[in-house]
Backbone as CSV, one residue per row, in Angstrom:
resi,resn,N_x,N_y,N_z,CA_x,CA_y,CA_z,C_x,C_y,C_z
1,MET,29.624,23.407,-24.945,30.699,22.957,-24.337,30.787,21.620,-24.624
2,LYS,32.065,21.263,-24.851,32.671,19.988,-25.350,33.199,19.158,-23.950
3,VAL,32.457,17.935,-23.868,32.791,17.039,-22.753,33.990,16.123,-23.171
4,HIS,34.804,15.847,-22.512,35.935,15.136,-22.635,35.937,13.984,-21.578
5,TYR,35.497,12.669,-22.061,35.597,11.469,-21.114,36.852,10.899,-21.156
6,ASN,37.606,11.003,-22.034,38.998,10.621,-22.331,39.964,11.628,-22.666
7,ILE,41.044,11.592,-22.413,42.028,12.651,-22.550,42.601,12.615,-24.043
8,GLU,42.202,11.439,-24.521,42.595,11.453,-26.170,42.010,12.910,-27.023
9,SER,40.631,13.157,-26.388,39.893,13.929,-27.605,40.305,15.506,-26.953
10,TYR,41.267,15.511,-25.915,41.476,16.760,-25.249,42.626,17.370,-26.226
11,ASN,42.456,17.999,-27.138,43.832,18.557,-28.022,43.504,19.643,-28.568
12,ASN,44.741,20.654,-29.042,44.422,21.732,-29.657,43.252,23.010,-28.927
13,ILE,43.753,22.838,-27.561,42.858,23.630,-26.859,43.816,25.289,-26.597
14,LYS,43.148,26.156,-27.288,43.925,27.408,-27.166,44.067,27.926,-25.686
15,ASN,45.194,28.101,-25.289,45.392,28.786,-24.177,44.283,28.561,-22.891
16,PRO,44.281,27.141,-22.528,43.588,26.533,-21.641,43.702,27.321,-20.167
17,ILE,42.499,27.646,-19.822,42.126,28.339,-18.467,41.433,27.548,-17.695
18,VAL,42.464,26.783,-16.677,41.773,25.633,-15.884,41.315,25.881,-14.532
19,THR,40.496,25.396,-14.115,40.183,25.125,-12.585,39.689,23.448,-12.388
20,VAL,39.750,23.236,-11.194,39.488,21.852,-10.696,38.753,21.462,-9.518
21,GLY,37.844,20.635,-9.572,37.081,20.363,-8.509,35.747,19.160,-8.607
22,THR,35.114,18.817,-7.873,34.126,18.020,-8.032,32.935,18.895,-8.278
23,PHE,32.702,19.982,-7.995,31.550,20.817,-8.077,30.213,20.189,-8.071
24,ASP,30.048,19.501,-7.039,28.728,18.928,-6.894,27.813,19.751,-6.209
25,GLY,26.776,19.791,-7.010,25.656,20.915,-6.800,25.507,22.346,-7.699
26,VAL,26.882,22.324,-7.940,27.171,23.818,-8.815,26.652,24.824,-8.384
27,HIS,26.910,25.278,-7.008,26.246,26.266,-6.125,26.780,27.495,-6.780
28,PHE,26.395,28.750,-6.128,26.797,30.174,-6.384,28.299,30.269,-6.280
29,GLY,28.816,29.388,-5.220,30.294,29.544,-4.981,30.999,29.022,-6.309
30,HIS,30.618,27.838,-6.737,31.063,27.485,-8.027,31.037,28.105,-9.347
31,GLN,29.685,28.724,-9.101,29.383,29.645,-10.600,30.328,30.938,-10.480
32,LYS,30.515,31.453,-9.302,31.590,32.410,-9.075,33.063,32.442,-9.706
33,ILE,33.409,30.975,-9.417,34.650,30.555,-9.976,34.651,30.327,-11.448
34,ILE,33.697,29.982,-12.213,33.427,29.713,-13.334,33.267,30.881,-14.257
35,GLN,32.624,31.983,-13.451,32.571,33.374,-14.321,33.887,33.938,-14.216
36,ARG,34.804,33.509,-13.164,36.098,34.191,-13.153,36.972,33.621,-14.287
37,LEU,36.656,32.335,-14.269,37.348,31.352,-15.373,37.176,31.870,-16.539
38,LYS,35.880,32.334,-16.977,35.444,32.718,-18.357,36.261,34.025,-18.480
39,LYS,36.121,35.005,-17.741,36.874,36.439,-17.996,38.209,36.326,-18.309
40,ILE,38.978,35.561,-17.422,40.225,35.369,-17.835,40.513,34.523,-19.088
41,ALA,39.842,33.678,-19.485,39.828,33.036,-20.834,39.752,34.032,-21.963
42,GLU,38.764,35.133,-21.571,38.260,36.139,-22.660,39.652,36.911,-22.692
43,LYS,40.105,37.339,-21.599,41.395,38.303,-21.440,42.459,37.851,-22.234
44,ASN,42.578,36.576,-22.224,43.808,35.838,-22.739,43.522,35.049,-23.971
45,LYS,42.576,35.321,-24.722,41.898,34.700,-25.978,42.241,33.105,-25.707
46,GLY,41.822,32.802,-24.704,41.990,31.306,-24.269,40.577,30.588,-24.296
47,GLU,40.584,29.214,-23.926,39.226,28.589,-23.817,39.076,28.110,-22.325
48,SER,38.181,28.226,-21.580,37.627,27.746,-20.185,37.679,26.219,-20.207
49,VAL,38.548,25.704,-19.357,38.587,24.221,-18.835,38.145,23.815,-17.607
50,LEU,37.153,23.106,-17.235,36.887,22.602,-15.845,37.298,21.199,-15.757
51,LEU,37.881,20.680,-14.955,38.444,19.329,-14.630,37.881,18.590,-13.277
52,THR,36.982,17.742,-13.547,36.207,17.022,-12.446,36.391,15.782,-12.468
53,PHE,36.203,14.767,-11.281,36.529,13.591,-11.255,35.300,12.699,-11.162
54,ASP,35.538,11.589,-11.821,34.619,10.543,-11.415,34.992,9.377,-11.376
55,PRO,34.822,8.349,-10.447,33.879,8.973,-9.458,34.382,10.057,-8.649
56,HIS,33.382,10.401,-7.317,33.869,11.005,-6.273,34.936,10.647,-5.736
57,PRO,36.272,11.541,-5.491,37.283,10.710,-4.755,36.963,10.021,-3.400
58,ARG,36.354,10.457,-2.712,35.835,10.089,-1.202,35.549,8.661,-1.604
59,LYS,34.607,8.335,-2.726,34.391,6.956,-2.550,35.374,6.114,-3.037
60,VAL,36.601,6.482,-3.619,37.844,5.567,-3.955,38.684,5.877,-2.888
61,LEU,38.992,6.850,-1.930,39.941,6.984,-1.443,39.551,6.386,0.254
62,PHE,38.295,6.510,0.628,37.850,6.038,1.824,36.685,4.981,1.655
63,ASN,36.514,4.485,0.378,35.226,3.790,0.328,33.843,4.167,1.020
64,ASP,33.636,5.541,0.901,32.517,6.138,1.515,30.898,5.770,0.681
65,GLN,30.784,4.866,1.081,29.700,4.387,0.484,28.182,5.116,0.698
66,ASN,28.501,6.152,1.884,27.419,7.058,2.266,27.256,8.273,1.955
67,LEU,28.263,8.345,0.961,28.319,9.522,0.385,27.192,9.874,-0.700
68,LYS,26.070,10.466,-0.322,25.234,10.789,-1.410,25.727,12.106,-2.062
69,LEU,25.334,12.202,-3.511,25.623,13.330,-4.094,24.279,14.359,-4.685
70,ILE,24.581,15.355,-4.821,23.444,16.397,-5.291,23.137,16.205,-6.675
71,HIS,24.048,15.904,-7.292,23.887,15.748,-8.973,24.274,14.463,-9.459
72,SER,24.015,13.635,-10.278,24.263,12.758,-11.381,25.425,13.544,-12.123
73,LEU,26.451,12.719,-12.935,27.225,13.417,-13.879,26.578,13.782,-14.899
74,LYS,25.578,13.155,-15.341,24.844,13.826,-16.565,23.886,15.089,-16.104
75,GLU,23.644,15.435,-14.750,22.783,16.651,-14.255,23.709,17.851,-14.239
76,LYS,24.880,17.420,-13.762,26.034,18.169,-13.651,26.428,18.775,-14.946
77,ILE,26.670,17.903,-16.046,27.239,18.491,-17.133,26.007,19.102,-17.827
78,ASP,24.858,18.956,-17.526,23.595,19.772,-18.182,23.748,21.297,-17.592
79,ILE,23.971,21.375,-16.236,24.116,22.665,-15.555,25.368,23.303,-16.161
80,LEU,26.553,22.674,-16.169,27.999,23.410,-16.610,27.564,24.041,-17.877
81,GLU,26.913,23.284,-18.583,26.631,23.607,-20.337,25.936,24.892,-20.088
82,ASN,25.059,25.223,-19.467,24.467,26.186,-19.590,25.025,27.583,-19.110
83,LEU,26.232,27.131,-18.421,26.923,28.238,-17.578,27.945,28.837,-18.704
84,GLY,28.189,28.134,-19.926,28.956,28.868,-20.966,30.524,28.370,-20.854
85,LEU,30.654,27.292,-20.351,32.109,26.708,-20.336,32.241,26.246,-21.572
86,ASP,33.888,26.280,-22.075,34.088,25.649,-23.351,34.495,24.164,-23.288
87,HIS,35.104,23.634,-22.013,35.311,22.249,-22.133,35.326,21.631,-20.659
88,LEU,34.622,20.467,-20.395,34.529,19.963,-19.383,35.363,18.475,-19.498
89,VAL,36.402,18.341,-18.518,37.149,17.028,-18.648,36.821,16.215,-17.602
90,VAL,36.350,15.073,-17.721,35.741,14.118,-16.758,36.782,13.055,-16.600
91,TYR,37.669,13.374,-15.471,38.930,12.545,-15.253,38.675,11.398,-14.264
92,PRO,38.850,9.939,-14.744,38.752,8.909,-13.986,39.752,8.963,-12.500
93,PHE,38.985,9.060,-11.512,39.843,8.886,-10.267,39.930,7.668,-9.684
94,THR,41.121,7.165,-9.695,41.505,5.609,-9.536,42.346,5.534,-8.534
95,ILE,42.657,4.229,-7.731,43.489,4.157,-6.728,44.947,4.920,-7.332
96,ASN,45.375,4.226,-8.444,46.789,4.652,-9.339,46.843,6.003,-9.007
97,PHE,45.873,6.742,-9.618,45.944,8.418,-9.712,45.661,8.909,-8.133
98,SER,45.283,8.404,-7.308,45.494,8.895,-5.689,46.870,8.615,-5.490
99,LYS,47.758,7.654,-5.878,48.882,7.663,-5.432,50.113,8.689,-5.933
100,PHE,49.384,9.705,-7.016,50.563,10.678,-7.511,50.783,11.798,-6.626
101,THR,52.061,11.931,-6.415,52.735,12.928,-5.460,52.031,14.385,-5.937
102,ALA,52.206,15.136,-5.244,51.668,16.483,-5.495,52.446,17.198,-6.749
103,GLN,53.700,16.727,-6.707,54.450,17.185,-7.930,54.194,16.589,-9.061
104,GLN,53.633,15.303,-8.926,53.274,14.557,-10.262,52.428,14.941,-10.706
105,TYR,51.318,15.500,-9.876,49.967,16.078,-10.109,50.218,17.072,-10.897
106,ILE,51.122,17.887,-10.639,51.399,19.406,-11.227,51.853,19.070,-12.513
107,ASN,52.906,17.930,-12.569,53.893,17.760,-13.892,52.841,17.203,-14.926
108,GLU,52.539,15.796,-14.381,51.560,15.304,-15.472,50.232,15.700,-15.960
109,LEU,49.455,16.110,-14.710,48.099,16.351,-15.176,47.893,17.854,-15.668
110,LEU,48.713,18.810,-14.834,48.358,20.197,-15.053,49.172,20.614,-16.126
111,ILE,50.206,20.147,-16.185,51.063,20.762,-17.298,51.230,19.913,-18.659
112,ASN,51.195,18.469,-18.567,51.586,17.906,-19.501,50.214,17.438,-20.456
113,THR,49.382,16.981,-19.328,47.905,16.635,-19.981,47.035,17.700,-20.231
114,LEU,47.069,18.863,-19.471,46.002,19.899,-19.540,46.665,21.082,-20.547
115,GLN,47.964,21.028,-20.379,48.941,22.313,-20.796,48.178,23.513,-20.589
116,THR,48.326,23.563,-19.271,47.513,24.747,-18.544,48.090,25.957,-18.983
117,HIS,47.453,27.063,-19.064,47.943,28.413,-19.379,47.819,29.233,-18.178
118,THR,46.722,29.088,-17.478,46.365,29.752,-16.234,45.472,28.715,-15.267
119,LEU,45.874,28.678,-14.153,45.295,27.702,-13.131,44.556,28.850,-12.312
120,VAL,42.863,28.366,-12.144,42.285,29.374,-11.231,41.919,28.111,-10.163
121,ILE,42.155,28.625,-8.990,42.192,27.731,-7.761,41.886,28.606,-6.601
122,GLY,41.169,27.800,-5.613,41.089,28.404,-4.462,42.196,28.236,-3.471
123,TYR,42.245,29.193,-2.330,43.432,29.163,-1.684,43.584,28.099,-0.831
124,ASP,42.604,27.379,-0.393,42.471,26.207,0.388,42.391,24.888,-0.200
125,HIS,43.020,24.903,-1.916,42.973,23.728,-2.453,43.993,22.762,-2.182
126,HIS,43.586,21.395,-1.992,44.619,20.617,-1.625,44.695,19.440,-2.649
127,PHE,46.114,18.631,-3.086,45.943,17.868,-4.232,46.943,16.986,-3.772
128,GLY,47.134,15.758,-4.834,48.341,14.877,-4.548,48.042,13.821,-3.343
129,LYS,48.994,12.672,-3.495,48.804,11.978,-2.285,49.069,12.592,-0.999
130,ASP,48.097,11.980,-0.098,47.595,12.454,1.285,47.495,13.985,1.265
131,ARG,46.940,14.560,0.027,46.422,16.018,-0.038,47.858,16.755,0.332
132,GLU,48.973,16.442,-0.020,50.412,17.163,0.302,50.364,18.473,-0.491
133,GLY,49.661,18.526,-1.473,50.081,19.622,-2.225,49.045,20.728,-1.898
134,ASN,49.520,21.958,-1.993,48.858,23.413,-1.793,48.835,24.546,-2.414
135,ILE,48.510,25.467,-2.110,48.690,26.687,-2.991,50.068,27.399,-2.779
136,GLU,50.684,27.021,-1.942,52.287,27.317,-2.032,53.055,26.568,-2.882
137,LEU,52.562,25.333,-2.933,53.347,24.660,-3.817,53.125,25.014,-5.299
138,LEU,52.065,25.239,-5.360,51.416,25.893,-6.795,52.125,27.195,-7.105
139,LYS,52.377,28.097,-6.258,53.077,29.220,-6.488,54.282,29.050,-6.819
140,LYS,55.166,28.335,-6.331,56.516,27.917,-6.333,56.557,27.502,-8.014
141,ASN,55.570,26.426,-8.380,55.673,26.006,-9.510,55.457,26.920,-10.630
142,SER,54.583,27.883,-10.415,54.211,28.562,-11.558,55.274,29.723,-11.689
143,GLU,56.320,29.947,-10.910,57.751,30.517,-11.035,58.653,29.828,-11.891
144,VAL,58.576,28.554,-12.099,59.485,27.866,-13.010,58.700,27.301,-14.179
145,TYR,57.599,26.883,-14.046,56.797,26.166,-15.100,56.044,27.370,-15.970
146,PRO,55.666,27.212,-17.229,54.905,27.973,-18.044,53.452,28.112,-17.732
147,PHE,53.206,28.006,-16.455,51.719,28.434,-16.192,51.443,29.610,-14.813
148,LYS,50.396,30.326,-15.438,49.999,31.341,-14.297,49.038,30.832,-13.344
149,LEU,48.946,31.398,-12.205,48.375,30.893,-11.115,47.451,32.221,-10.673
150,GLU,45.960,32.065,-10.715,45.083,32.956,-10.120,44.401,32.498,-8.846
151,GLU,44.811,33.045,-7.814,44.519,32.286,-6.269,43.021,33.031,-6.121
152,ILE,41.967,32.071,-5.656,40.712,32.654,-5.185,40.902,33.003,-3.561
153,LYS,41.012,34.120,-3.126,41.219,34.325,-1.715,40.072,34.054,-0.724
154,ALA,40.680,33.812,0.562,39.751,33.416,1.536,38.369,34.387,1.414
155,HIS,38.741,35.630,1.447,37.683,36.691,1.700,36.441,36.395,0.579
156,GLU,36.825,36.069,-0.479,36.130,35.989,-1.663,35.167,34.797,-1.592
157,ILE,35.694,33.485,-1.002,34.961,32.216,-0.875,33.919,32.570,0.441
158,GLU,34.699,33.076,1.399,33.574,33.442,2.528,32.590,34.154,2.447
159,GLU,32.661,35.126,1.540,31.687,36.228,1.237,30.356,35.378,0.639
160,ILE,30.654,34.249,0.041,29.170,33.531,-0.614,28.926,32.871,0.401
161,LYS,29.834,32.039,1.305,29.457,31.201,2.437,28.535,30.066,2.080
162,ILE,28.468,29.345,0.822,27.869,28.359,0.521,28.907,27.315,0.362
163,SER,28.686,25.630,0.434,29.264,24.855,-0.003,28.110,23.551,-0.199
164,SER,28.944,22.586,-0.931,28.350,21.222,-1.405,27.643,20.823,-0.100
165,THR,28.604,20.633,1.157,27.711,20.130,2.172,26.472,20.823,2.838
166,LYS,26.544,22.306,2.812,25.520,23.003,3.206,24.202,22.386,2.244
167,VAL,24.367,22.355,0.900,23.217,22.131,0.228,22.741,20.605,0.205
168,ARG,23.825,19.732,0.603,23.195,18.223,0.868,22.519,18.378,2.152
169,LYS,22.980,19.236,3.065,21.998,19.083,4.417,20.633,19.706,4.126
170,ALA,20.422,20.770,3.382,19.237,21.518,3.128,18.547,20.396,2.475
171,ILE,18.842,19.508,1.584,18.084,18.535,0.784,17.865,17.490,1.929
172,GLU,18.679,16.944,2.709,18.276,16.134,3.593,17.197,16.523,4.777
173,LYS,17.082,17.641,5.177,16.366,18.134,5.864,15.180,18.507,5.373
174,GLY,14.781,18.447,4.050,13.658,18.719,3.455,13.716,20.296,2.988
175,ASP,14.504,21.070,3.447,14.313,22.457,3.272,14.820,22.756,1.529
176,ILE,14.261,21.991,0.718,14.248,22.111,-0.467,14.479,23.379,-1.258
177,HIS,13.505,24.471,-0.836,13.542,25.678,-1.284,14.762,26.431,-1.120
178,LEU,15.774,26.065,-0.295,17.178,26.823,-0.090,18.178,26.405,-0.895
179,VAL,17.688,25.154,-1.727,18.706,24.981,-3.066,18.706,25.768,-4.246
180,ASN,17.657,26.153,-4.255,17.327,27.205,-5.345,18.068,28.568,-4.891
181,GLU,18.225,28.860,-3.578,18.566,29.971,-2.682,20.029,29.869,-3.089
182,TYR,20.737,28.658,-2.717,21.986,28.338,-2.797,22.514,28.380,-4.173
183,CYS,21.670,27.884,-5.101,22.459,27.302,-6.382,21.858,27.872,-7.545
184,GLY,20.802,28.633,-7.459,19.985,29.273,-8.834,19.321,28.413,-9.495
185,HIS,19.212,27.186,-8.944,18.555,26.161,-9.781,18.084,25.209,-8.769
186,TYR,17.032,24.311,-9.377,16.177,23.412,-8.284,16.892,22.217,-7.929
187,TYR,16.844,21.460,-7.071,17.085,19.950,-6.889,16.350,19.224,-7.791
188,GLU,16.967,18.199,-8.552,16.314,17.750,-9.437,16.890,15.991,-9.491
189,PHE,16.181,15.168,-9.950,16.575,13.870,-10.093,15.941,13.465,-11.427
190,SER,16.154,12.255,-12.027,15.766,11.463,-13.046,15.469,9.748,-12.854
191,GLY,14.405,9.331,-13.004,14.224,7.848,-12.692,13.189,7.303,-13.445
192,GLU,13.235,6.047,-13.626,12.166,5.326,-14.373,10.929,4.843,-13.911
193,VAL,9.786,5.020,-14.617,8.434,4.837,-13.948,8.274,3.409,-13.905
194,VAL,8.146,2.680,-12.570,7.927,1.353,-12.679,6.784,1.057,-11.983
195,HIS,6.178,-0.185,-11.922,5.043,-0.561,-11.499,4.843,-0.456,-10.060
196,GLY,3.741,-0.035,-9.251,3.653,0.013,-7.820,2.576,-1.081,-7.573
197,ASN,2.091,-0.526,-6.389,0.844,-1.512,-5.696,-0.476,-1.036,-6.223
198,GLY,-0.394,0.197,-7.181,-2.137,0.387,-7.485,-2.589,1.178,-6.559
199,ILE,-2.371,1.191,-5.304,-3.219,2.030,-4.527,-3.645,3.347,-4.607
200,GLY,-2.831,4.103,-5.302,-3.394,5.443,-5.551,-4.419,5.591,-6.420
201,LYS,-4.813,4.718,-7.376,-5.946,4.830,-8.441,-7.473,4.491,-7.649
202,THR,-6.961,3.603,-6.417,-8.182,3.454,-5.408,-8.683,4.555,-4.926
203,ILE,-7.967,5.456,-4.508,-8.311,6.517,-3.671,-8.529,7.927,-4.711
204,GLY,-8.286,7.555,-6.089,-8.567,8.774,-6.759,-7.410,9.614,-7.092
205,THR,-6.012,9.099,-6.877,-4.890,9.852,-7.154,-3.918,8.775,-7.749
206,PRO,-4.028,8.478,-8.877,-3.105,7.641,-9.272,-1.689,8.167,-9.546
207,THR,-0.700,7.557,-8.996,0.668,7.929,-8.876,1.518,7.094,-9.675
208,ALA,2.862,7.846,-10.291,3.869,7.121,-10.955,4.944,6.777,-10.179
209,ASN,5.110,5.504,-9.860,6.448,5.046,-8.928,7.438,5.252,-9.508
210,ILE,8.790,5.898,-8.676,10.059,6.425,-9.624,10.925,5.723,-9.048
211,GLU,11.854,4.874,-9.890,13.140,4.117,-9.414,14.195,4.902,-9.652
212,ILE,14.995,5.390,-8.888,16.461,5.952,-8.899,17.592,5.217,-8.448
213,ASP,18.738,5.662,-8.802,19.952,5.097,-8.304,19.981,5.636,-6.658
214,LYS,19.389,5.124,-5.750,19.447,5.831,-4.521,20.735,5.490,-3.974
215,ALA,21.927,4.599,-4.116,23.100,4.435,-3.682,23.725,5.771,-3.791
216,GLU,23.694,6.401,-5.067,24.174,7.492,-5.250,23.517,8.948,-5.230
217,LYS,22.503,9.000,-5.292,21.763,10.327,-5.232,21.267,10.703,-3.996
218,ILE,21.326,11.782,-3.429,20.861,12.375,-2.182,19.259,12.187,-2.070
219,ILE,18.471,11.818,-1.496,17.097,11.838,-1.623,16.684,12.927,-0.238
220,PRO,15.728,13.752,-0.558,15.179,14.346,0.262,14.456,13.867,1.365
221,ALA,14.128,14.468,2.283,13.548,14.214,3.792,12.145,13.619,3.284
222,ASP,11.571,12.698,3.973,10.270,12.165,3.927,9.310,13.029,3.999
223,GLY,8.346,13.329,3.085,7.319,14.335,3.050,6.641,14.543,1.749
224,VAL,5.797,15.460,1.422,5.175,16.033,0.386,5.504,17.144,-0.210
225,TYR,5.887,17.085,-1.637,6.541,18.184,-2.235,5.792,18.647,-3.393
226,ALA,5.917,19.943,-3.748,5.398,20.412,-4.906,6.478,20.143,-6.309
227,VAL,6.334,19.659,-7.280,7.335,19.276,-8.398,6.906,19.495,-9.568
228,VAL,7.798,19.646,-10.636,7.636,19.986,-12.132,8.327,18.921,-12.644
229,CYS,7.734,18.083,-13.710,8.431,16.981,-14.296,8.237,17.029,-15.757
230,GLN,9.258,16.564,-16.556,9.444,16.360,-17.890,9.152,14.804,-18.225
231,ALA,8.309,14.778,-19.291,8.181,13.274,-19.887,7.759,13.546,-21.342
232,ASN,8.477,12.548,-21.871,7.764,12.836,-23.462,7.897,14.194,-24.015
233,GLU,9.130,14.750,-23.740,9.168,16.293,-24.122,7.942,17.329,-23.969
234,LYS,7.324,16.694,-22.732,6.206,17.674,-21.998,6.477,17.990,-20.726
235,THR,6.046,19.307,-20.080,6.350,19.628,-18.966,4.927,19.671,-18.108
236,ILE,5.059,18.911,-16.980,3.754,18.570,-16.078,4.024,19.016,-14.665
237,ASN,2.907,19.747,-14.198,3.150,19.971,-12.754,2.730,18.846,-12.012
238,GLY,2.907,18.705,-10.663,2.380,17.360,-9.939,3.036,17.695,-8.307
239,ILE,2.799,16.520,-7.655,2.812,16.645,-6.314,3.477,14.936,-5.943
240,MET,4.709,15.167,-5.140,5.424,13.845,-4.615,5.163,13.753,-3.381
241,ASN,5.184,12.410,-3.057,5.112,11.658,-1.942,6.558,11.018,-1.804
242,ILE,7.549,11.355,-0.493,8.575,10.488,-0.384,8.326,9.625,1.210
243,GLY,8.472,8.556,1.083,8.323,7.948,2.376,7.651,6.248,2.405
244,PHE,7.230,6.060,3.557,6.814,4.739,3.842,5.464,4.582,3.513
245,LYS,4.552,5.654,3.327,2.932,5.570,2.991,2.272,4.742,4.299
246,PRO,2.522,5.423,5.541,2.316,4.744,6.893,0.653,4.517,7.032
247,THR,-0.182,5.292,6.295,-1.553,5.230,6.485,-1.999,4.187,5.729
248,LEU,-1.358,3.669,4.470,-1.960,2.606,3.623,-1.500,1.166,3.912
249,ASN,0.059,1.419,4.418,0.616,0.097,4.685,1.840,0.329,5.450
250,LYS,2.769,-0.695,5.939,4.174,-0.337,6.291,4.911,-0.921,5.456
251,LEU,5.584,0.023,4.503,6.587,-0.643,3.657,7.979,-0.889,4.425
252,GLU,8.984,-1.486,4.101,10.098,-1.607,4.680,11.255,-0.740,3.751
253,GLU,10.723,-0.383,2.628,11.564,0.453,1.937,10.961,1.965,1.485
254,ARG,11.673,2.957,1.327,11.137,4.350,1.017,10.807,4.159,-0.303
255,THR,9.743,4.733,-0.909,9.125,4.878,-2.023,9.057,6.410,-2.415
256,ILE,9.149,6.614,-4.030,9.019,7.913,-4.661,7.773,7.895,-5.371
257,GLU,6.722,8.678,-5.177,5.692,8.525,-5.962,5.074,9.892,-6.327
258,ILE,4.767,10.000,-7.718,4.511,11.344,-7.913,3.144,11.370,-8.816
259,HIS,2.237,12.089,-8.449,0.667,12.235,-9.182,0.741,13.510,-9.775
260,LEU,0.665,13.400,-11.018,0.947,14.470,-12.373,-0.644,15.108,-12.266
261,PHE,-0.727,16.470,-12.486,-1.870,16.917,-12.579,-2.494,17.013,-13.919
262,ASN,-3.730,16.549,-14.176,-4.198,16.732,-15.549,-3.412,15.926,-16.559
263,TYR,-3.115,14.771,-16.279,-2.140,13.981,-17.024,-2.437,12.374,-16.870
264,GLU,-2.828,11.699,-17.654,-3.559,10.295,-17.603,-2.790,9.348,-18.685
265,LYS,-1.776,9.583,-19.340,-1.294,8.776,-20.268,-0.454,7.771,-19.648
266,ASP,0.013,6.585,-20.166,0.737,5.307,-19.480,2.110,5.867,-19.492
267,LEU,2.837,5.994,-18.506,4.376,6.317,-18.479,5.091,5.247,-17.900
268,TYR,4.779,3.726,-17.931,5.550,2.961,-17.466,6.722,2.584,-18.386
269,GLY,7.922,2.812,-17.756,9.076,2.600,-18.606,9.691,3.824,-19.016
270,THR,9.042,5.060,-18.993,9.444,6.207,-19.371,10.523,7.008,-17.916
271,ILE,11.464,7.803,-18.629,12.212,8.121,-17.608,11.520,9.771,-17.265
272,LEU,11.480,9.851,-16.096,10.673,11.023,-15.682,11.816,12.000,-14.848
273,LYS,12.058,13.080,-15.638,12.785,14.245,-14.812,12.039,15.194,-14.348
274,THR,12.355,15.117,-12.866,11.595,15.676,-11.796,12.538,17.075,-10.946
275,LYS,11.939,18.152,-11.270,12.463,19.457,-10.305,11.540,19.246,-9.117
276,VAL,12.205,19.410,-7.885,11.530,19.626,-6.615,11.562,21.046,-6.342
277,ILE,10.306,21.604,-5.930,10.084,23.035,-5.821,10.162,23.401,-4.443
278,GLN,9.368,22.761,-3.718,9.220,23.301,-2.349,8.494,22.063,-1.684
279,LYS,8.663,22.137,-0.295,8.137,20.809,0.629,6.875,21.693,0.959
280,ILE,5.696,20.667,1.081,4.280,21.113,1.568,4.244,20.671,3.070
281,ARG,4.576,19.392,3.377,4.235,18.905,4.671,4.955,17.608,5.016
282,ASN,5.356,17.432,6.234,5.973,15.957,6.542,4.920,15.036,6.553
283,GLU,5.729,13.794,6.134,4.534,12.397,5.934,4.378,12.165,7.685
284,PHE,2.970,11.584,7.668,2.364,11.385,8.946,1.335,10.271,8.830
285,LYS,1.126,9.619,9.648,0.098,8.566,9.711,-1.166,8.954,9.979
286,PHE,-2.580,9.007,9.275,-3.765,9.565,9.320,-4.204,8.381,10.219
287,LYS,-5.607,8.850,10.929,-6.596,7.940,11.516,-7.169,7.160,10.811
288,SER,-7.495,7.339,9.438,-8.505,6.738,8.760,-8.156,7.049,6.993
289,LEU,-8.552,6.270,6.242,-8.338,6.391,4.626,-9.165,7.765,4.253
290,GLU,-10.279,8.192,4.809,-10.976,9.148,4.544,-10.072,10.401,4.796
291,ASP,-9.438,10.450,5.962,-8.843,11.351,6.294,-7.768,11.939,5.260
292,LEU,-7.003,10.798,5.041,-5.846,10.913,3.975,-6.496,11.356,2.541
293,LYS,-7.518,10.820,2.204,-8.207,11.293,0.862,-8.395,13.048,1.128
294,LYS,-8.780,13.550,2.174,-9.379,15.100,2.605,-7.747,15.666,2.490
295,GLN,-7.103,15.057,2.915,-5.616,15.772,3.002,-5.146,15.835,1.564
296,ILE,-5.175,14.929,0.892,-4.702,14.869,-0.672,-4.945,15.951,-1.350
297,ILE,-6.535,16.203,-1.297,-7.168,17.391,-1.852,-6.587,18.895,-1.501
298,VAL,-6.064,18.897,-0.357,-5.733,19.984,0.436,-4.181,20.416,-0.283
299,ASP,-3.621,18.988,-0.108,-1.982,18.917,-0.375,-2.206,19.507,-2.056
300,ASN,-2.982,18.911,-2.788,-2.893,19.372,-4.210,-3.196,20.730,-4.330
301,GLU,-4.140,21.312,-3.840,-4.268,22.711,-4.084,-3.060,23.342,-3.607
302,LYS,-2.490,22.915,-2.334,-1.353,23.881,-2.083,-0.237,23.812,-3.168
303,ALA,-0.059,22.413,-3.828,1.074,22.402,-4.741,0.823,23.501,-5.982
304,LYS,-0.549,23.246,-6.267,-1.010,24.249,-7.539,-0.834,25.550,-7.262
305,LYS,-0.991,25.992,-6.078,-0.773,27.352,-5.803,0.744,27.920,-5.802
306,ILE,1.655,26.758,-5.207,3.069,27.236,-5.158,3.706,27.052,-6.474
307,LEU,3.192,26.399,-7.528,3.718,26.166,-8.676,3.137,27.310,-9.486
308,MET,2.052,27.938,-9.289,1.623,28.993,-9.998,2.413,30.294,-9.585
309,ILE,2.577,30.638,-8.466,3.469,31.490,-7.754,4.673,31.559,-8.376
310,SER,5.307,30.344,-8.302,6.632,30.115,-8.872,6.900,30.243,-10.547
311,ASN,5.633,30.381,-11.138,5.498,30.660,-12.425,6.159,29.356,-13.271
312,LEU,5.861,28.175,-12.561,6.520,27.099,-13.384,5.520,26.150,-13.690
């Protein structure tokens, strides 16, 4: 898959078969669209093209700083590449672009820039200033301009009954196992290992403290999770705690800490890529440090069993 961060690199595309969307989460609904896109491209001896926007339109249009995304742009690119797309166009969503009328959007973006051969789009797709453009306008334009329209009907989308919002809510509630059911891949994040307070070592469970961009990335509910990490080209099973560590101290900020099984190398400064497999329990305050230590042993065994059953 070729990624185009600027439109200058987008040229000599044979019969571009195009779809448009943010595709956050790349869930099974998104994947169905991509499969259809690829089939149409094959039929027309063309190339599949997905146009997505960065930053997310809601952040530009409504200054929605509370919107948390399932995937970073890099994570989304990795997943889309595995789905066999030919081209991904990352289009900058700006205030000026948001002022495009629906007709400008069609003329300048779909026709002149992307040179669309066939547009594959949902029945409820809206675009252009004030979201004035819709499927009916696209149908009228496809009768005048040299592009075909492939509409994804309501019943096709409703059959799947999955949305990015539904995936986000599952993550926020800690129903992390549902992400794999909805998307076919686990929720994941990447972050740098930074220095913490070192308490984990004193109770026999050293942890890696992870720093990620919490302003952009949706974080699962507080609790303990079974995880699989990648560091220095190695895959390591582990257990993660998200929260405020109420038994040990009262933190003002949530932390993400991971204990890696059978791994003792220094990871400070390393980027740890983490897949979150299943929630084990909620975070809660224990009566004593000894009770916490006993629970950690139980949690570790549960995590190992989960990961063994999951064949991860």
